[in-house]
GULUM-717788 format. One record per residue (C-alpha): x, y, z; residue in one letter; residue number from 1. Coordinates in nm, 3 decimals, decimal comma, m for minus. Layout:
N
       px       py       pz  aa    i
        X        Y        Z   a  NUM
...
END
This chain:
704
       px       py       pz  aa    i
    9,877   16,297   10,035   m    1
    9,715   16,203    9,704   k    2
    9,516   15,881    9,720   f    3
    9,361   15,712    9,415   l    4
    9,115   15,426    9,470   l    5
    9,029   15,219    9,163   v    6
    8,728   14,987    9,161   a    7
    8,519   14,783    8,919   s    8
    8,145   14,733    8,971   f    9
    7,902   14,475    8,832   y   10
    7,801   14,581    8,482   g   11
    7,438   14,493    8,554   e   12
    7,440   14,731    8,849   y   13
    7,597   15,017    8,652   l   14
    7,340   14,973    8,377   d   15
    7,057   14,988    8,632   s   16
    7,164   15,313    8,798   l   17
    6,988   15,622    8,656   p   18
    7,202   15,897    8,503   v   19
    7,128   16,257    8,592   r   20
    7,124   16,498    8,295   p   21
    7,454   16,678    8,251   g   22
    7,633   16,449    8,493   t   23
    8,003   16,527    8,533   g   24
    8,274   16,295    8,662   f   25
    8,259   16,410    9,027   a   26
    7,879   16,403    9,049   s   27
    7,857   16,057    8,892   r   28
    8,113   15,919    9,137   i   29
    7,918   16,083    9,419   e   30
    7,600   15,911    9,296   d   31
    7,779   15,575    9,286   l   32
    7,927   15,610    9,634   l   33
    7,610   15,740    9,796   s   34
    7,419   15,440    9,660   d   35
    7,636   15,209    9,868   g   36
    7,751   14,947    9,616   f   37
    8,058   14,769    9,753   g   38
    8,039   15,013   10,041   m   39
    8,257   14,810   10,276   g   40
    8,571   14,884   10,073   h   41
    8,495   15,222    9,917   m   42
    8,698   15,433   10,161   v   43
    8,760   15,731    9,932   g   44
    8,521   15,966   10,114   q   45
    8,660   15,869   10,453   e   46
    9,015   15,930   10,329   m   47
    8,906   16,280   10,226   s   48
    8,756   16,330   10,571   d   49
    9,096   16,233   10,716   l   50
    9,265   16,508   10,516   g   51
    9,392   16,324   10,210   w   52
    9,339   16,443    9,853   d   53
    9,130   16,142    9,752   s   54
    8,994   16,043    9,411   t   55
    8,781   15,740    9,327   t   56
    8,768   15,589    8,979   v   57
    8,518   15,318    8,880   v   58
    8,707   15,204    8,575   c   59
    8,425   15,012    8,405   n   60
    8,159   15,282    8,454   d   61
    8,110   15,428    8,108   r   62
    7,921   15,734    8,236   v   63
    8,189   15,861    8,476   s   64
    8,480   15,761    8,254   q   65
    8,332   15,939    7,950   d   66
    8,274   16,244    8,169   a   67
    8,637   16,239    8,283   w   68
    8,751   16,219    7,922   c   69
    8,539   16,520    7,822   r   70
    8,671   16,719    8,118   e   71
    9,033   16,640    8,021   h   72
    9,017   16,688    7,643   g   73
    9,004   16,318    7,553   v   74
    8,757   16,179    7,303   q   75
    8,518   15,948    7,495   p   76
    8,554   15,590    7,379   g   77
    8,891   15,649    7,210   s   78
    9,086   15,453    7,475   l   79
    9,036   15,105    7,613   d   80
    8,983   15,076    7,989   s   81
    9,347   14,994    8,073   r   82
    9,486   15,279    7,864   s   83
    9,236   15,523    8,009   l   84
    9,319   15,423    8,366   l   85
    9,691   15,457    8,290   a   86
    9,624   15,810    8,163   l   87
    9,424   15,892    8,477   q   88
    9,710   15,771    8,697   i   89
    9,955   15,981    8,497   q   90
    9,728   16,286    8,527   t   91
    9,639   16,252    8,894   i   92
    9,989   16,133    8,998   r   93
    9,880   15,976    9,328   p   94
   10,121   15,903    9,611   d   95
    9,923   15,586    9,684   i   96
    9,735   15,377    9,427   l   97
    9,483   15,137    9,583   y   98
    9,340   14,882    9,339   l   99
    9,021   14,698    9,436   l  100
    9,038   14,507    9,106   d  101
    9,391   14,363    9,098   p  102
    9,272   14,089    8,865   i  103
    9,203   14,320    8,569   a  104
    9,488   14,552    8,671   y  105
    9,766   14,320    8,784   d  106
   10,145   14,346    8,751   s  107
   10,136   14,350    8,373   s  108
    9,932   14,671    8,393   f  109
   10,162   14,827    8,654   l  110
   10,478   14,754    8,451   r  111
   10,334   14,943    8,155   a  112
   10,258   15,265    8,349   l  113
   10,446   15,576    8,244   s  114
   10,403   15,708    8,599   h  115
   10,452   15,453    8,874   r  116
   10,300   15,579    9,204   p  117
   10,536   15,560    9,505   p  118
   10,316   15,295    9,670   l  119
   10,084   15,048    9,500   v  120
    9,849   14,832    9,707   a  121
    9,558   14,604    9,622   g  122
    9,273   14,418    9,789   w  123
    9,139   14,068    9,721   r  124
    8,918   13,816    9,902   s  125
    8,746   13,659    9,599   a  126
    8,864   13,394    9,349   p  127
    9,208   13,460    9,197   v  128
    9,309   13,315    8,856   p  129
    9,625   13,107    8,880   a  130
    9,802   13,312    8,611   d  131
    9,779   13,647    8,792   r  132
   10,107   13,804    8,900   d  133
   10,117   14,040    9,200   f  134
   10,494   14,088    9,219   s  135
   10,463   14,460    9,130   e  136
   10,235   14,528    9,428   f  137
   10,409   14,671    9,731   d  138
   10,133   14,519    9,946   a  139
    9,813   14,323    9,906   m  140
    9,534   14,350   10,162   f  141
    9,290   14,070   10,246   t  142
    9,085   13,934   10,535   n  143
    9,126   13,561   10,479   t  144
    9,410   13,322   10,550   r  145
    9,332   13,144   10,223   f  146
    9,401   13,458   10,025   h  147
    9,697   13,562   10,237   a  148
    9,872   13,239   10,137   d  149
    9,753   13,259    9,777   l  150
    9,856   13,622    9,722   l  151
   10,199   13,553    9,870   s  152
   10,249   13,253    9,641   r  153
   10,153   13,467    9,342   q  154
   10,418   13,726    9,412   g  155
   10,280   13,989    9,655   a  156
   10,576   14,148    9,834   r  157
   10,375   14,180   10,151   r  158
   10,026   14,074   10,262   v  159
    9,839   14,290   10,513   e  160
    9,515   14,232   10,706   w  161
    9,220   14,466   10,645   h  162
    8,845   14,425   10,682   m  163
    8,545   14,595   10,523   p  164
    8,331   14,832   10,728   g  165
    7,988   14,995   10,742   f  166
    7,886   15,354   10,668   r  167
    7,614   15,452   10,915   r  168
    7,457   15,713   10,686   s  169
    7,328   15,432   10,464   l  170
    7,131   15,291   10,757   w  171
    6,967   15,629   10,803   e  172
    6,841   15,623   10,443   t  173
    6,706   15,265   10,466   c  174
    6,575   15,229   10,820   k  175
    6,213   15,290   10,717   d  176
    6,204   14,977   10,497   e  177
    5,914   14,755   10,614   p  178
    5,990   14,403   10,736   r  179
    5,846   14,176   10,467   t  180
    6,028   13,845   10,510   w  181
    6,103   13,629   10,811   d  182
    6,427   13,529   10,637   l  183
    6,599   13,721   10,359   s  184
    6,908   13,653   10,150   f  185
    7,085   13,866    9,893   t  186
    7,375   13,728    9,696   g  187
    7,503   13,530    9,401   q  188
    7,425   13,182    9,275   w  189
    7,728   13,037    9,094   s  190
    7,966   12,743    9,075   d  191
    8,189   12,916    9,334   d  192
    7,903   12,884    9,585   h  193
    7,818   12,513    9,588   q  194
    7,776   12,500    9,966   e  195
    7,572   12,821    9,957   r  196
    7,352   12,680    9,681   n  197
    7,292   12,361    9,879   r  198
    7,195   12,553   10,192   l  199
    6,955   12,780   10,004   l  200
    6,784   12,471    9,864   m  201
    6,766   12,304   10,206   e  202
    6,624   12,617   10,368   i  203
    6,358   12,637   10,096   s  204
    6,237   12,289   10,191   k  205
    6,209   12,350   10,566   i  206
    5,855   12,500   10,565   p  207
    5,744   12,210   10,344   l  208
    5,888   11,918   10,542   r  209
    5,884   12,040   10,904   t  210
    5,655   12,217   11,150   r  211
    5,853   12,538   11,104   h  212
    5,664   12,787   10,892   d  213
    5,831   13,113   10,792   f  214
    5,841   13,340   10,487   s  215
    6,151   13,347   10,265   i  216
    6,268   13,626   10,037   g  217
    6,573   13,549    9,820   y  218
    6,731   13,822    9,604   h  219
    6,964   13,624    9,380   i  220
    7,214   13,748    9,122   f  221
    7,293   13,484    8,857   k  222
    7,407   13,458    8,499   s  223
    7,142   13,478    8,229   a  224
    7,196   13,113    8,139   s  225
    7,159   12,982    8,495   t  226
    6,829   12,815    8,584   v  227
    6,750   12,811    8,954   l  228
    6,601   12,495    9,110   p  229
    6,224   12,525    9,145   a  230
    6,237   12,530    9,526   g  231
    6,474   12,827    9,520   v  232
    6,313   13,006    9,226   a  233
    5,974   13,017    9,403   m  234
    6,128   13,245    9,667   h  235
    6,347   13,456    9,437   d  236
    6,257   13,824    9,415   q  237
    6,534   13,913    9,169   g  238
    6,881   14,060    9,210   a  239
    6,940   14,380    9,408   r  240
    7,242   14,608    9,418   w  241
    7,355   14,914    9,606   g  242
    7,095   15,078    9,826   r  243
    6,826   14,848    9,688   a  244
    7,030   14,554    9,816   m  245
    7,060   14,717   10,159   l  246
    6,683   14,768   10,162   r  247
    6,639   14,403   10,068   a  248
    6,851   14,310   10,369   l  249
    6,647   14,542   10,588   r  250
    6,324   14,382   10,464   s  251
    6,410   14,062   10,651   g  252
    6,354   13,999   11,017   r  253
    6,658   13,773   10,984   t  254
    6,908   13,735   10,702   t  255
    7,181   13,493   10,595   l  256
    7,555   13,512   10,544   h  257
    7,655   13,224   10,314   l  258
    8,016   13,274   10,200   p  259
    8,220   13,137    9,914   l  260
    8,305   12,768    9,952   d  261
    8,677   12,840    9,993   q  262
    8,600   13,098   10,263   l  263
    8,376   12,886   10,484   e  264
    8,621   12,931   10,774   a  265
    8,642   13,309   10,736   t  266
    8,369   13,517   10,897   p  267
    8,491   13,870   10,813   a  268
    8,301   13,919   10,486   a  269
    8,134   14,244   10,384   m  270
    7,784   14,096   10,429   r  271
    7,850   14,052   10,802   l  272
    7,874   14,430   10,844   f  273
    7,609   14,525   10,589   e  274
    7,347   14,308   10,759   a  275
    7,425   14,403   11,119   t  276
    7,457   14,767   11,016   g  277
    7,106   14,747   10,873   m  278
    6,981   14,628   11,213   g  279
    6,889   14,277   11,097   v  280
    6,951   13,960   11,298   a  281
    7,219   13,786   11,092   l  282
    7,280   13,412   11,063   f  283
    7,653   13,348   11,017   a  284
    7,837   13,015   10,998   p  285
    7,957   12,892   11,335   r  286
    8,327   12,967   11,328   d  287
    8,603   13,010   11,585   r  288
    8,701   13,348   11,439   g  289
    8,352   13,498   11,454   l  290
    8,380   13,591   11,821   s  291
    8,655   13,842   11,740   r  292
    8,396   14,046   11,550   l  293
    8,059   13,975   11,715   f  294
    7,938   13,776   12,014   e  295
    7,794   13,451   11,871   p  296
    7,422   13,402   11,942   d  297
    7,411   13,734   12,123   s  298
    7,500   13,995   11,859   e  299
    7,467   13,760   11,560   v  300
    7,308   13,417   11,525   l  301
    7,514   13,112   11,433   t  302
    7,429   12,797   11,242   y  303
    7,588   12,473   11,131   s  304
    7,298   12,339   10,923   s  305
    6,979   12,445   10,748   a  306
    6,770   12,268   11,011   d  307
    6,933   12,471   11,287   e  308
    6,844   12,788   11,097   i  309
    6,483   12,674   11,078   g  310
    6,470   12,591   11,449   e  311
    6,612   12,926   11,551   k  312
    6,390   13,130   11,318   i  313
    6,079   12,963   11,455   s  314
    6,187   13,026   11,812   w  315
    6,275   13,390   11,740   l  316
    5,940   13,455   11,574   l  317
    5,776   13,331   11,893   e  318
    6,007   13,555   12,100   h  319
    6,012   13,890   11,914   p  320
    6,178   14,070   12,206   d  321
    6,478   13,840   12,177   e  322
    6,487   13,889   11,801   l  323
    6,484   14,263   11,855   d  324
    6,756   14,236   12,118   r  325
    6,992   14,043   11,890   i  326
    6,927   14,282   11,599   s  327
    6,991   14,584   11,818   r  328
    7,304   14,445   11,984   k  329
    7,452   14,342   11,650   g  330
    7,391   14,688   11,508   q  331
    7,536   14,859   11,815   e  332
    7,851   14,647   11,783   r  333
    7,875   14,721   11,411   c  334
    7,842   15,096   11,465   f  335
    8,092   15,088   11,751   r  336
    8,367   14,860   11,622   d  337
    8,323   14,817   11,246   h  338
    8,252   15,163   11,107   s  339
    8,397   15,282   10,776   m  340
    8,569   15,570   10,952   s  341
    8,752   15,326   11,182   a  342
    8,846   15,103   10,889   r  343
    8,971   15,402   10,689   a  344
    9,181   15,524   10,981   q  345
    9,340   15,179   11,018   a  346
    9,403   15,154   10,643   l  347
    9,554   15,502   10,635   r  348
    9,794   15,416   10,919   e  349
    9,909   15,099   10,741   r  350
    9,952   15,271   10,404   l  351
   10,146   15,558   10,561   e  352
   10,369   15,312   10,742   s  353
   10,434   15,110   10,427   l  354
   10,516   15,421   10,227   l  355
   10,745   15,555   10,497   s  356
   10,923   15,221   10,520   e  357
   10,962   15,199   10,146   k  358
   11,105   15,550   10,128   e  359
   11,352   15,482   10,409   s  360
   11,462   15,135   10,294   r  361
   11,402   15,147    9,924   g  362
   11,151   14,860    9,940   s  363
   10,873   14,725   10,155   v  364
   10,990   14,450   10,388   s  365
   10,838   14,262   10,682   p  366
   10,845   14,413   11,027   g  367
   10,682   14,690   11,218   r  368
   10,622   15,005   11,018   s  369
   10,668   15,361   11,137   a  370
   10,416   15,626   11,027   p  371
   10,499   15,914   10,799   l  372
   10,615   16,235   10,958   s  373
   10,314   16,389   11,130   g  374
   10,118   16,059   11,132   g  375
    9,983   15,916   11,455   a  376
   10,185   15,619   11,592   p  377
   10,007   15,286   11,599   e  378
    9,840   15,229   11,935   s  379
    9,925   14,920   12,136   v  380
    9,561   14,806   12,098   e  381
    9,585   14,834   11,718   a  382
    9,920   14,652   11,719   a  383
    9,773   14,371   11,931   m  384
    9,473   14,339   11,702   e  385
    9,704   14,323   11,400   r  386
    9,920   14,060   11,570   a  387
    9,613   13,855   11,666   s  388
    9,500   13,852   11,305   h  389
    9,848   13,739   11,201   l  390
    9,832   13,447   11,446   v  391
    9,486   13,352   11,318   e  392
    9,615   13,360   10,962   n  393
    9,925   13,153   11,028   g  394
   10,194   13,421   11,052   d  395
   10,291   13,369   11,415   s  396
   10,651   13,477   11,359   r  397
   10,552   13,828   11,255   q  398
   10,298   13,841   11,540   a  399
   10,577   13,747   11,783   l  400
   10,795   14,026   11,642   a  401
   10,517   14,279   11,703   i  402
   10,462   14,162   12,063   a  403
   10,833   14,157   12,146   e  404
   10,891   14,500   11,996   e  405
   10,602   14,643   12,196   r  406
   10,726   14,486   12,518   l  407
   11,081   14,608   12,452   a  408
   10,940   14,957   12,406   g  409
   10,783   14,950   12,751   g  410
   10,421   14,863   12,664   d  411
   10,252   14,661   12,941   t  412
    9,894   14,626   12,816   a  413
    9,665   14,346   12,931   l  414
    9,706   14,053   12,691   g  415
   10,036   14,156   12,531   l  416
   10,242   13,886   12,708   r  417
    9,956   13,642   12,649   f  418
    9,975   13,719   12,277   l  419
   10,350   13,658   12,284   k  420
   10,292   13,324   12,455   g  421
   10,033   13,212   12,199   v  422
   10,262   13,307   11,911   a  423
   10,551   13,113   12,068   l  424
   10,324   12,814   12,124   l  425
   10,222   12,817   11,756   h  426
   10,592   12,827   11,669   l  427
   10,655   12,515   11,881   g  428
   10,844   12,678   12,169   d  429
   10,632   12,561   12,464   a  430
   10,889   12,650   12,727   g  431
   10,918   13,014   12,623   s  432
   10,542   13,030   12,573   a  433
   10,488   12,917   12,931   a  434
   10,730   13,179   13,058   e  435
   10,539   13,453   12,871   a  436
   10,207   13,325   13,005   l  437
   10,336   13,314   13,362   r  438
   10,446   13,675   13,322   s  439
   10,101   13,768   13,194   e  440
    9,934   13,603   13,494   i  441
   10,177   13,773   13,732   e  442
   10,086   14,115   13,591   h  443
    9,716   14,040   13,529   f  444
    9,592   13,766   13,766   p  445
    9,242   13,785   13,617   g  446
    9,346   13,673   13,266   n  447
    9,171   13,336   13,263   e  448
    9,261   13,276   12,898   n  449
    9,631   13,290   12,986   a  450
    9,575   13,055   13,277   r  451
    9,388   12,802   13,062   r  452
    9,656   12,801   12,792   v  453
    9,927   12,763   13,055   l  454
    9,737   12,473   13,213   d  455
    9,720   12,308   12,872   g  456
   10,095   12,345   12,823   i  457
   10,160   12,209   13,171   r  458
    9,954   11,898   13,096   q  459
   10,134   11,843   12,767   a  460
   10,484   11,918   12,906   h  461
   10,475   11,845   13,281   p  462
   10,852   11,821   13,347   p  463
   10,938   12,145   13,169   a  464
   10,694   12,384   13,334   i  465
   10,671   12,434   13,711   p  466
   10,321   12,493   13,844   p  467
   10,201   12,850   13,881   v  468
   10,025   12,920   14,208   r  469
    9,707   13,120   14,159   a  470
    9,664   13,406   14,405   p  471
    9,417   13,322   14,683   d  472
    9,072   13,452   14,610   g  473
    9,117   13,493   14,234   l  474
    8,809   13,299   14,134   s  475
    8,677   13,235   14,482   h  476
    8,731   13,360   14,834   s  477
    8,732   13,020   15,006   g  478
    8,941   12,908   15,302   p  479
    9,247   13,106   15,191   g  480
    9,051   13,413   15,095   r  481
    9,176   13,768   15,084   a  482
    9,150   13,958   15,416   p  483
    8,786   14,060   15,374   d  484
    8,690   13,784   15,133   g  485
    8,641   14,014   14,835   s  486
    8,951   14,217   14,752   v  487
    9,068   14,016   14,452   v  488
    8,727   13,988   14,290   l  489
    8,657   14,357   14,347   e  490
    8,986   14,433   14,172   r  491
    8,870   14,218   13,878   r  492
    8,523   14,380   13,878   f  493
    8,567   14,745   13,983   p  494
    8,270   14,896   14,160   g  495
    8,117   14,558   14,252   v  496
    8,082   14,432   14,611   g  497
    8,138   14,065   14,703   f  498
    8,063   13,863   15,013   g  499
    8,275   13,578   15,147   n  500
    8,309   13,247   14,962   h  501
    8,194   13,377   14,625   v  502
    8,308   13,145   14,347   q  503
    8,319   13,246   13,979   i  504
    8,407   12,979   13,725   l  505
    8,462   13,148   13,391   g  506
    8,594   13,494   13,481   l  507
    8,681   13,576   13,121   a  508
    8,322   13,504   13,013   e  509
    8,157   13,701   13,297   t  510
    8,075   14,072   13,321   s  511
    7,919   14,250   13,621   i  512
    7,804   14,611   13,609   g  513
    7,915   14,879   13,850   e  514
    7,716   14,927   14,167   g  515
    7,612   14,560   14,188   s  516
    7,674   14,316   14,471   i  517
    7,715   13,937   14,484   v  518
    7,617   13,784   14,817   g  519
    7,827   13,542   15,017   e  520
    7,836   13,171   14,929   d  521
    7,717   13,247   14,576   t  522
    7,835   13,037   14,281   w  523
    7,853   13,185   13,929   l  524
    7,934   12,923   13,666   n  525
    7,996   12,948   13,291   v  526
    8,014   12,597   13,149   a  527
    8,130   12,702   12,800   v  528
    8,459   12,890   12,847   r  529
    8,556   13,021   12,505   d  530
    8,649   13,381   12,584   g  531
    8,309   13,515   12,478   n  532
    8,092   13,699   12,728   r  533
    7,821   13,452   12,831   r  534
    7,715   13,562   13,179   l  535
    7,620   13,929   13,184   s  536
    7,497   14,098   13,503   i  537
    7,384   14,459   13,471   g  538
    7,449   14,756   13,694   k  539
    7,303   14,799   14,043   c  540
    7,198   14,433   14,061   v  541
    7,163   14,263   14,399   c  542
    7,251   13,893   14,380   i  543
    7,142   13,757   14,717   g  544
    7,328   13,516   14,943   r  545
    7,357   13,148   14,855   h  546
    7,254   13,207   14,491   n  547
    7,357   12,982   14,203   m  548
    7,371   13,117   13,847   l  549
    7,487   12,879   13,574   s  550
    7,493   12,901   13,195   t  551
    7,597   12,681   12,905   a  552
    7,466   12,935   12,655   g  553
    7,402   13,301   12,732   n  554
    7,257   13,433   13,057   l  555
    7,171   13,803   13,079   e  556
    7,047   13,981   13,392   i  557
    6,931   14,338   13,334   g  558
    7,001   14,646   13,544   d  559
    6,848   14,697   13,891   y  560
    6,737   14,335   13,944   c  561
    6,690   14,211   14,302   l  562
    6,751   13,844   14,385   f  563
    6,658   13,708   14,727   g  564
    6,856   13,433   14,904   p  565
    6,887   13,081   14,760   q  566
    6,784   13,172   14,405   v  567
    6,873   12,924   14,129   f  568
    6,902   13,045   13,768   v  569
    7,024   12,818   13,488   s  570
    6,974   12,779   13,114   d  571
    7,129   12,429   13,113   a  572
    7,009   12,080   13,205   d  573
    7,201   11,751   13,230   h  574
    7,089   11,483   12,990   g  575
    6,943   11,161   13,122   f  576
    6,844   10,975   12,804   s  577
    7,052   10,668   12,896   d  578
    7,001   10,553   13,257   p  579
    7,299   10,315   13,224   f  580
    7,542   10,604   13,177   v  581
    7,621   10,830   13,474   p  582
    7,401   11,136   13,441   y  583
    7,693   11,358   13,539   v  584
    7,875   11,229   13,229   a  585
    7,586   11,291   12,990   q  586
    7,577   11,607   12,776   p  587
    7,455   11,938   12,912   v  588
    7,189   12,128   12,720   t  589
    7,372   12,424   12,566   s  590
    7,309   12,716   12,336   g  591
    7,002   12,853   12,515   r  592
    6,950   13,221   12,589   n  593
    6,802   13,304   12,931   l  594
    6,721   13,671   12,983   t  595
    6,599   13,836   13,302   i  596
    6,512   14,188   13,199   e  597
    6,553   14,505   13,401   e  598
    6,418   14,559   13,755   n  599
    6,290   14,209   13,827   c  600
    6,243   14,107   14,191   w  601
    6,300   13,734   14,242   i  602
    6,202   13,608   14,584   g  603
    6,352   13,355   14,825   f  604
    6,412   13,004   14,689   g  605
    6,300   13,074   14,330   v  606
    6,422   12,859   14,037   a  607
    6,437   13,009   13,686   v  608
    6,531   12,756   13,419   t  609
    6,550   12,700   13,044   g  610
    6,580   12,929   12,744   g  611
    6,322   13,186   12,854   i  612
    6,272   13,558   12,904   t  613
    6,148   13,703   13,232   l  614
    5,998   14,035   13,131   g  615
    6,114   14,364   13,278   r  616
    5,951   14,497   13,592   g  617
    5,824   14,154   13,696   s  618
    5,805   13,997   14,043   v  619
    5,845   13,625   14,121   v  620
    5,704   13,500   14,449   g  621
    5,907   13,291   14,693   s  622
    5,971   12,922   14,610   n  623
    5,827   12,959   14,260   s  624
    5,959   12,769   13,957   v  625
    5,969   12,971   13,634   v  626
    6,006   12,756   13,322   k  627
    5,838   12,965   13,052   s  628
    5,836   13,325   12,932   d  629
    5,680   13,589   13,156   v  630
    5,530   13,904   13,011   e  631
    5,678   14,235   13,131   p  632
    5,533   14,388   13,449   f  633
    5,377   14,066   13,578   s  634
    5,361   13,899   13,920   v  635
    5,397   13,519   13,907   v  636
    5,380   13,256   14,181   v  637
    5,376   12,879   14,215   g  638
    5,534   12,572   14,056   s  639
    5,510   12,603   13,766   p  640
    5,479   12,979   13,799   a  641
    5,149   13,134   13,690   r  642
    5,052   13,497   13,646   v  643
    4,839   13,640   13,927   v  644
    4,878   14,016   13,877   r  645
    4,979   14,250   13,595   m  646
    5,046   14,622   13,580   y  647
    4,770   14,810   13,398   d  648
    4,908   15,133   13,241   p  649
    4,559   15,277   13,194   i  650
    4,468   15,234   13,561   e  651
    4,832   15,297   13,669   s  652
    4,826   15,010   13,920   r  653
    4,872   14,636   13,962   w  654
    4,547   14,451   13,891   v  655
    4,418   14,096   13,925   d  656
    4,529   13,883   13,628   a  657
    4,463   13,536   13,761   s  658
    4,244   13,431   13,466   t  659
    4,297   13,450   13,092   e  660
    3,996   13,681   13,061   e  661
    4,147   13,926   13,309   l  662
    4,487   13,906   13,138   r  663
    4,325   13,979   12,803   a  664
    4,174   14,295   12,948   g  665
    4,513   14,413   13,072   v  666
    4,669   14,339   12,733   r  667
    4,402   14,550   12,563   e  668
    4,489   14,842   12,791   n  669
    4,858   14,786   12,724   r  670
    4,788   14,802   12,353   a  671
    4,610   15,135   12,404   r  672
    4,891   15,269   12,623   k  673
    5,211   15,072   12,553   p  674
    5,454   14,991   12,829   l  675
    5,806   15,132   12,799   p  676
    6,055   14,936   12,589   t  677
    6,364   14,794   12,757   r  678
    6,577   15,092   12,661   s  679
    6,306   15,337   12,769   e  680
    6,263   15,152   13,098   y  681
    6,637   15,161   13,165   r  682
    6,632   15,538   13,117   e  683
    6,337   15,571   13,356   i  684
    6,512   15,359   13,619   l  685
    6,838   15,551   13,578   a  686
    6,657   15,872   13,668   r  687
    6,597   15,726   14,016   s  688
    6,953   15,826   14,102   g  689
    7,053   15,482   14,232   l  690
    7,423   15,435   14,161   r  691
    7,523   15,145   14,385   e  692
    7,398   14,890   14,637   i  693
    7,583   14,900   14,967   t  694
    7,845   14,620   14,987   p  695
    7,725   14,549   15,341   l  696
    7,432   14,362   15,187   a  697
    7,673   14,114   15,028   a  698
    7,787   13,986   15,368   g  699
    8,143   13,900   15,459   g  700
    8,344   14,027   15,751   d  701
    8,226   14,386   15,723   r  702
    8,025   14,508   16,022   v  703
    7,856   14,827   16,127   l  704
END
């Protein structure tokens, strides 16, 4: 399969890139691709890795285009850019032409080609002039609903969903960049970015008008005639492109994603993956679609205002372990789910399907596509992801067709009937939606999202939808519990032991690692039920009897923790500002992150509250109240809890740390011989061989 990718780069960037003596076409393209400019969409190398005969053309790069001309007997400079690209298409004769600049090379260009490739596709998620015609494109790819509607109105025969990705090798070349700025930003200042411009100005003022003091490094690309406001200009370090831009991202302890004004409701921009891939804690606009890509305020940070950014930066600088955790988790998610290789594989499958469909029908039309002969069929997971994106972008009818076709073909994956129900609900058919949701719950009793949507339909249409009885013991094992009080929950959380009368509110937002136990009469509560994981309990954790764990933000309990009976852990508080309003009706403090790191022993009757971190390897004495951060490997007691002992790595023992002078001495020894990091400590603990805690310790009807 011959694949030709055509791109245009910023002229300022091309002029800045050095030219090696004697550079040929292939070596110049290699230099451009290895530098990482526009990396998220430059899939040519990955297509080659997948077995395609792939060529990349940067049509406005004079160096590579002149080299191509010399190598093909054409006088450099004798053809304008459109004529030269037409000649390259005629010479290469690709099966698939993929245009990343469909503005310069729109339908008028395609109609003039002497060789029309069998399939022509384009990509766009930036401004589109109203006079552009895309009727000659077999498909246009985008990642925004705004552009999906716009491209369809301007003639695209079909609009497909596709996102940029991240090439891990670029991280390897930039990871040594020193952290210079507390907050960095790289991007453009223009009239298309009015909201971005306003936020950059507001952020610049924060250290001047508030108690929050942090360093700012902007790297702004602007036209030569644009004059930046003084408050922004004082932080501007100049534009960066390619690998220099990635290093500029890496130079920040945090960085910003500030999209185009028209894309404020679309999180899936290239910067999201560039920043997380570089291992930087990214601020992204708070958006309902963000959670499909990253866990908000766990893998990326969210904001709704400049002041919120300032508040969070200040807090993170005071809690560097949390900053490191968010940066690491965001990068791990990027590497795992948003790699260039995964994006290229998905794009290849869609292009093959479109080409196969066009060859079999004579044109590209809506519906599910079959792959070319020898291509891998689309997995049910990929189909569900595609359908979910269609629902998000307003095409519920096509999403419904995908779900129904999968179900008719015998697929029974978790969430497939739920997806059908949501699509039907968006199409206004509440009765059929309820039927699909009831079927989902019947097959997967633990799907809390399906149950919530069904409850919402029932409230809106009570006569039409009979109530669905939840199986006993689904979220608790109360009076009508399963035979041993734990069967249903253990089915929902494989490898976890439960005692009697365990109640979990927010199953969809809760994760519990294998080998853990949850003692009888324990209550786990997630107050914000949005489908995102908010309560995370690690592996081989012992949650004692009569515990209460509650979160309105994010609560993380590391591996191998031991909780005694009657422990209370919560990151939320009820407001009480107005004594003439019932306190139970006043807002709950939300958005905090409470982390109990690995191998903490929390004694009987302890309370741990607020947005704090209890350091790994620590011990909390009975009846203590912990309301502030605790350093790793500390023993704390009292109300409020105070440090009385700390582990000294030089002396290899717990030592008295009841005074600040004694604690300073331990810290000096820890600086000389650092304690293990969280990841190192997890590896040490894993070597103990502990794989599970006996379910007998959870209580219930089990006896010896």
